N, C-alpha and C positions, 0 to 999 in steps of 0.2 A: 566762381561764376562760370557757367558754361555759355560762352558767347554763341549766339544763334545768327547774328548778322554782323557784317562789317561795320566798323565805326569809321565814318569819314569826317575828317577835321578840315574845315575850310577857313578862310580868312585872308585878309590883306597881308602883304609882306610885313614881317616884324610883329605879328600878333602872337607868335609862339607855337605855331602848328607843329613844327618838328620837335622842339623841346618838350612841349606838353604831350604830344602824341607818344613819344618814347616813354614818358612817365606813366601815362594811362595804360599803354600796352604792358608795361612791367607790372603794374598793379593788378591787371586782369590776367596776366600770365599768357599773353598772346604775342604774336609777331607785330612789330611796327614796320611799315613800309612808307617811304617817302617817294612820291611819284616823280618829283624832279630828279632825285638821285637815280632812280631806275632809268629814266630817259637819258641821263648823262652816261650811265653805264652802257646802255644799249647802243647809243650813237658814239660812244667814246669821245665825248666832247662836252665842255661846260655849257650850261644853258645860254649864257651870254653869247658864246660863239655860235651856237645853233641858231639863235635869233639873228645874229649878224650875217651868217653865211646862207641860211636857208629861209629865214623869215618867220614871222609870227604865225602865219597861216599853217606852214609846215609843222611848226612846234605844237600848235593846238591839235592837229591831227594825231601827232604822236601821243599827246596827253590822252586823247579819247581812246586810242588803242590800248594804252597801258591801263587805264581805268577799267575798260571792258574786260581785259584779261584778269585783273585783280578781282573784279566783282564776281567772276564765275569760278575762281579757283580756290580762294582762301578766306578764312575768317580771321580778320586782324584789324588793327588800327591803321588807317591809311591817312597820312598827311598829304594834302593836296597842294598843288601849285596854286598861287594866288589867283590866277585867271581861269582855273578849271571850271568855275561855276558859270562862266559866260556862255558855255555851250549847252543848248537845250537837252541834247541826248545825255550829256554828263549829269545834268540835274535829275533826269529820270532815274539814272543808276543810283545817284546819291539818295534819292527818296525811297529806294528799296532797302537801304540800310539805315543806320542810325547816323543822321547828318547833324553835325554840331559845327556852328560857326563861332570863331573867336573874333572879338571886336576890341579895338583900341583907338584912342583918340589920335589925331594927326601928330600932336606933340609927343605922345608916347612912341608912336611909330618912328618918328624922326630920331628920337633918342636911341631906340633899339637898332636902327639900321645905319646910323651915321658912321662913316668910315668904311662901309662895305662898298665894294666896287663890282659886285656880281649881280646887280639888279638890271636885267636887260632893258626894261622899259624906262629906266631912270638915268641911264648913262653913268659916267664916271663920278659926277658930283651930284649928290642927292639934294634936290631943292624942295622946300616945303610946299610951294604952290603946285609942283608936279605931283607930289604925293596926294595932296588934297583933290586934284583934278581926277586922277585915276581912281582914288577911293570913292569919289562922288559918282563916277561912271559905274562902278561895280557894286555900290551899296544896294541897289534894288535886287541884285542877284544874291548877294550875301544874306539879305533879309528874308529870303525864301527858306532858309534852313529852319526847321522846326525848333531847334534848340540854339539859343544865343547866349554866349558867355562873354561878359565884359572883363577884359584882362588888365585894365589900367590899375596900377597900384597893387597888383597881386603877384606873388612869386609863382613860378611855374608849377611847383608842387601843390600850391593852393588851387590853381586852376584845374590841375589834373584831379585833385580830390573832388572838386565840384562836379566834374564830368562823371567820375565813377559813382558818386552819390546819386546823381540824376538817373544814371542807368539803373542802379539798384532800386531807387524809389519807384521808378515807373515800370520796373521789371521789363525793360525793353531790350535786354541783352539777348 
């Protein structure tokens, strides 16, 4: 398949954006880019440290810059940071490509992210009520993605297969 547009994968933390994104990119023979990793490389600091030292507002500005650069330079699969969809200008860019949102229940998310200490909005100990609160705030923005994929109970390769099939079926690549 000759990809004509970037594929943007959004979703809450723990929905599989990076894992699935790498698999989709591999199946399509294109590059996978993780916006959070790019920001960490650019600023030479983990996301949690950037949040702590420079704040969320600064980080969201860096997200916008990275997304803008990626949207104009390459055709690839791009895994987005969980809050990327909060910004209106980011959503305009996402709608120019193939925007796919991965969904999972709070229980699944908790299972997937438990033990991780790198989530800047959740602190050191992840609590279910905090996950549900942030998910509730972001859901209206996630729901704007034209393609929604439920990941509960699915292996990453199955989710990647669904995405690739949808792209082929709709001939939207």
